[in-house]
C-alpha positions as a Markdown table, in Angstrom:
| # | Residue | x | y | z |
|---|---|---|---|---|
| 1 | Met | -55.3 | -110.1 | -2.0 |
| 2 | Lys | -53.4 | -107.0 | -2.9 |
| 3 | Asp | -55.0 | -105.0 | -0.2 |
| 4 | Ile | -54.2 | -107.6 | 2.4 |
| 5 | Ile | -50.6 | -107.7 | 1.2 |
| 6 | Leu | -50.3 | -103.9 | 1.4 |
| 7 | Glu | -51.8 | -103.8 | 4.9 |
| 8 | Ser | -49.5 | -106.6 | 6.0 |
| 9 | Ala | -46.5 | -104.6 | 4.6 |
| 10 | Arg | -47.6 | -101.6 | 6.7 |
| 11 | Glu | -47.9 | -103.8 | 9.8 |
| 12 | Leu | -44.4 | -105.3 | 9.2 |
| 13 | Ala | -42.9 | -101.8 | 8.7 |
| 14 | Ser | -43.9 | -101.0 | 12.2 |
| 15 | Met | -41.6 | -103.8 | 13.3 |
| 16 | Ala | -38.8 | -102.7 | 11.0 |
| 17 | Ser | -35.3 | -102.9 | 12.4 |
| 18 | Glu | -31.8 | -102.7 | 10.9 |
| 19 | Arg | -30.8 | -105.8 | 12.9 |
| 20 | Glu | -33.7 | -108.1 | 12.0 |
| 21 | Glu | -35.8 | -109.0 | 9.0 |
| 22 | Tyr | -39.4 | -109.9 | 9.5 |
| 23 | Ala | -41.8 | -111.9 | 7.3 |
| 24 | Met | -45.5 | -112.5 | 7.2 |
| 25 | Val | -46.8 | -115.6 | 5.5 |
| 26 | Ile | -50.4 | -115.9 | 4.4 |
| 27 | Tyr | -51.5 | -119.5 | 4.0 |
| 28 | Glu | -54.3 | -121.1 | 2.0 |
| 29 | Asp | -56.7 | -121.1 | 4.9 |
| 30 | Gly | -56.3 | -117.4 | 5.4 |
| 31 | Ser | -54.2 | -117.6 | 8.5 |
| 32 | Arg | -51.1 | -115.4 | 8.9 |
| 33 | Ala | -47.9 | -116.0 | 10.7 |
| 34 | Val | -45.1 | -113.6 | 11.5 |
| 35 | Phe | -41.4 | -114.8 | 11.5 |
| 36 | Lys | -38.4 | -112.9 | 12.8 |
| 37 | Gly | -34.9 | -113.5 | 11.4 |
| 38 | Ala | -31.4 | -112.1 | 11.3 |
| 39 | Ala | -30.3 | -108.8 | 9.6 |
| 40 | Met | -30.3 | -110.3 | 6.1 |
| 41 | Glu | -32.5 | -113.4 | 6.3 |
| 42 | Val | -35.6 | -114.9 | 7.7 |
| 43 | Leu | -36.6 | -118.5 | 7.4 |
| 44 | Ile | -40.1 | -118.9 | 5.8 |
| 45 | Pro | -42.1 | -122.1 | 6.0 |
| 46 | Leu | -44.0 | -122.5 | 2.7 |
| 47 | Ala | -46.2 | -125.3 | 3.9 |
| 48 | Gly | -47.6 | -126.4 | 7.2 |
| 49 | Gln | -50.8 | -127.1 | 9.2 |
| 50 | His | -52.5 | -124.2 | 7.5 |
| 51 | Gly | -51.7 | -125.3 | 4.0 |
| 52 | Arg | -49.3 | -123.8 | 1.5 |
| 53 | Ala | -48.1 | -120.2 | 1.5 |
| 54 | Val | -50.0 | -118.1 | -1.0 |
| 55 | Ala | -48.3 | -114.8 | -0.1 |
| 56 | Val | -45.0 | -113.9 | 1.5 |
| 57 | Ile | -44.4 | -110.3 | 2.6 |
| 58 | His | -41.1 | -109.4 | 4.3 |
| 59 | Thr | -39.0 | -106.5 | 5.3 |
| 60 | His | -35.7 | -105.4 | 3.8 |
| 61 | Pro | -33.7 | -103.6 | 6.5 |
| 62 | Val | -31.2 | -102.2 | 4.1 |
| 63 | Pro | -32.1 | -99.6 | 1.5 |
| 64 | Arg | -33.2 | -102.1 | -1.0 |
| 65 | Thr | -36.5 | -102.3 | -2.9 |
| 66 | Ala | -35.5 | -105.1 | -5.3 |
| 67 | Pro | -35.7 | -108.8 | -4.4 |
| 68 | Ser | -32.7 | -110.7 | -3.4 |
| 69 | Leu | -31.7 | -114.0 | -5.0 |
| 70 | Gln | -33.4 | -115.8 | -2.0 |
| 71 | Asp | -36.6 | -113.8 | -2.5 |
| 72 | Leu | -36.9 | -114.9 | -6.1 |
| 73 | Ala | -36.1 | -118.5 | -5.0 |
| 74 | Val | -39.1 | -118.4 | -2.6 |
| 75 | Leu | -41.4 | -117.2 | -5.4 |
| 76 | Val | -40.2 | -120.0 | -7.7 |
| 77 | Ser | -40.7 | -122.5 | -4.9 |
| 78 | Met | -44.2 | -121.4 | -4.3 |
| 79 | Thr | -45.1 | -122.0 | -7.9 |
| 80 | Arg | -43.4 | -125.4 | -7.7 |
| 81 | Leu | -45.7 | -126.2 | -4.8 |
| 82 | Gly | -48.7 | -125.5 | -7.2 |
| 83 | Ile | -49.5 | -122.0 | -5.9 |
| 84 | Val | -50.7 | -119.8 | -8.7 |
| 85 | Pro | -51.1 | -116.9 | -8.4 |
| 86 | Ala | -48.2 | -116.7 | -5.9 |
| 87 | Tyr | -47.3 | -113.4 | -4.3 |
| 88 | Leu | -44.0 | -112.2 | -2.9 |
| 89 | Ala | -43.6 | -108.7 | -1.5 |
| 90 | Thr | -40.7 | -106.8 | -0.1 |
| 91 | Ala | -41.2 | -103.8 | 2.2 |
| 92 | Tyr | -38.6 | -101.2 | 2.9 |
| 93 | Phe | -39.3 | -98.5 | 5.5 |
| 94 | Ser | -37.8 | -95.0 | 5.2 |
| 95 | Ser | -38.9 | -91.5 | 6.1 |
| 96 | Gly | -42.4 | -92.5 | 7.2 |
| 97 | Lys | -43.2 | -94.4 | 4.1 |
| 98 | Val | -43.1 | -98.0 | 3.1 |
| 99 | Thr | -42.0 | -98.9 | -0.4 |
| 100 | Val | -43.6 | -102.2 | -1.3 |
| 101 | Thr | -42.6 | -104.1 | -4.4 |
| 102 | Leu | -45.0 | -106.9 | -5.2 |
| 103 | Tyr | -44.1 | -109.8 | -7.5 |
| 104 | Thr | -47.0 | -111.9 | -8.7 |
| 105 | Ala | -46.4 | -115.2 | -10.5 |
| 106 | Thr | -49.5 | -115.6 | -12.7 |
| 107 | Arg | -48.5 | -119.0 | -14.0 |
| 108 | Pro | -46.0 | -121.7 | -13.1 |
| 109 | Ile | -42.4 | -120.8 | -13.7 |
| 110 | Pro | -41.0 | -122.9 | -16.6 |
| 111 | Arg | -38.4 | -125.5 | -15.6 |
| 112 | Gly | -34.9 | -124.2 | -16.1 |
| 113 | Ala | -36.0 | -120.5 | -15.8 |
| 114 | Glu | -34.8 | -120.4 | -12.2 |
| 115 | Lys | -31.2 | -120.6 | -13.5 |
| 116 | Val | -31.7 | -117.5 | -15.7 |
| 117 | Ile | -33.4 | -115.7 | -12.8 |
| 118 | Ala | -30.6 | -116.7 | -10.4 |
| 119 | Asp | -27.8 | -115.7 | -12.8 |
| 120 | Gln | -29.3 | -112.2 | -13.2 |
| 121 | Ala | -30.0 | -111.9 | -9.5 |
| 122 | Leu | -26.6 | -113.0 | -8.5 |
| 123 | Lys | -25.0 | -110.2 | -10.6 |
| 124 | Tyr | -27.1 | -107.7 | -8.5 |
| 125 | Glu | -26.3 | -109.4 | -5.2 |
| 126 | Glu | -22.7 | -108.6 | -5.9 |
| 127 | Leu | -23.4 | -105.1 | -7.1 |
| 128 | Asn | -25.5 | -104.4 | -4.0 |
| 129 | Tyr | -22.8 | -105.5 | -1.6 |
| 130 | Ile | -20.1 | -103.5 | -3.5 |
| 131 | Asn | -22.2 | -100.4 | -3.7 |
| 132 | Ala | -23.5 | -100.7 | -0.1 |
| 133 | Phe | -27.1 | -101.2 | -1.3 |
| 134 | Ser | -27.3 | -97.9 | -3.1 |
| 135 | Pro | -30.9 | -97.0 | -4.1 |
| 136 | Ser | -29.8 | -96.5 | -7.7 |
| 137 | Thr | -28.5 | -100.0 | -7.9 |
| 138 | Ser | -31.8 | -101.3 | -6.6 |
| 139 | Glu | -33.7 | -99.3 | -9.2 |
| 140 | Lys | -31.6 | -100.5 | -12.0 |
| 141 | Gln | -32.1 | -104.1 | -10.8 |
| 142 | Leu | -35.8 | -103.6 | -10.7 |
| 143 | Arg | -36.0 | -102.3 | -14.3 |
| 144 | Glu | -33.8 | -105.1 | -15.7 |
| 145 | Gln | -35.5 | -107.9 | -13.6 |
| 146 | His | -38.9 | -106.6 | -14.5 |
| 147 | Ala | -38.2 | -107.1 | -18.2 |
| 148 | Leu | -37.0 | -110.7 | -17.6 |
| 149 | Leu | -39.7 | -111.6 | -15.0 |
| 150 | Ser | -42.5 | -110.3 | -17.2 |
| 151 | Arg | -41.6 | -112.8 | -19.9 |
| 152 | Leu | -41.9 | -115.6 | -17.3 |
| 153 | Gly | -45.4 | -114.6 | -16.2 |
| 154 | Ile | -44.3 | -112.6 | -13.1 |
| 155 | Ser | -45.7 | -109.1 | -12.8 |
| 156 | Val | -44.0 | -106.4 | -10.8 |
| 157 | Glu | -45.8 | -103.5 | -9.1 |
| 158 | Arg | -44.5 | -100.8 | -6.8 |
| 159 | Tyr | -46.4 | -99.0 | -4.1 |
| 160 | Gln | -45.5 | -96.3 | -1.6 |
| 161 | Ile | -47.8 | -96.3 | 1.4 |
| 162 | Ala | -47.8 | -94.2 | 4.6 |
| 163 | Thr | -47.1 | -96.1 | 7.8 |
| 164 | Gln | -50.1 | -94.6 | 9.6 |
């Protein structure tokens, strides 16, 4: 699945725009669907005629490699739908490279953990807006979130891939 996610991230990076966010959803039957949204959001259907979403890959049009509060909510929702493992990836395109951050929920997220995740993520939502999405804020968020998420059965991996 990881190779499919990385290739999907590369494909989405070719669509990257500062004005629109894109997402690709991979469903249980293997089908893929691409969705286009606004600058800071894209609606993602987690269930439909092709089953439940097993992976969600989406672009971040601002210089941000860490997940937003909404991104983490999607991952929690996927595990609530019974998808384990569940994959969520962010793709940020810059200088001919795509930085892909892959979150894999390896077990169901415990009830109540979403509040702890949301509280930490909300702190970084505010910092990101205040600091105009500085890469150093994103890196700090990744390190701190990784420590929390790993205790909840969510692994975090980072990849840099060329767009060609």
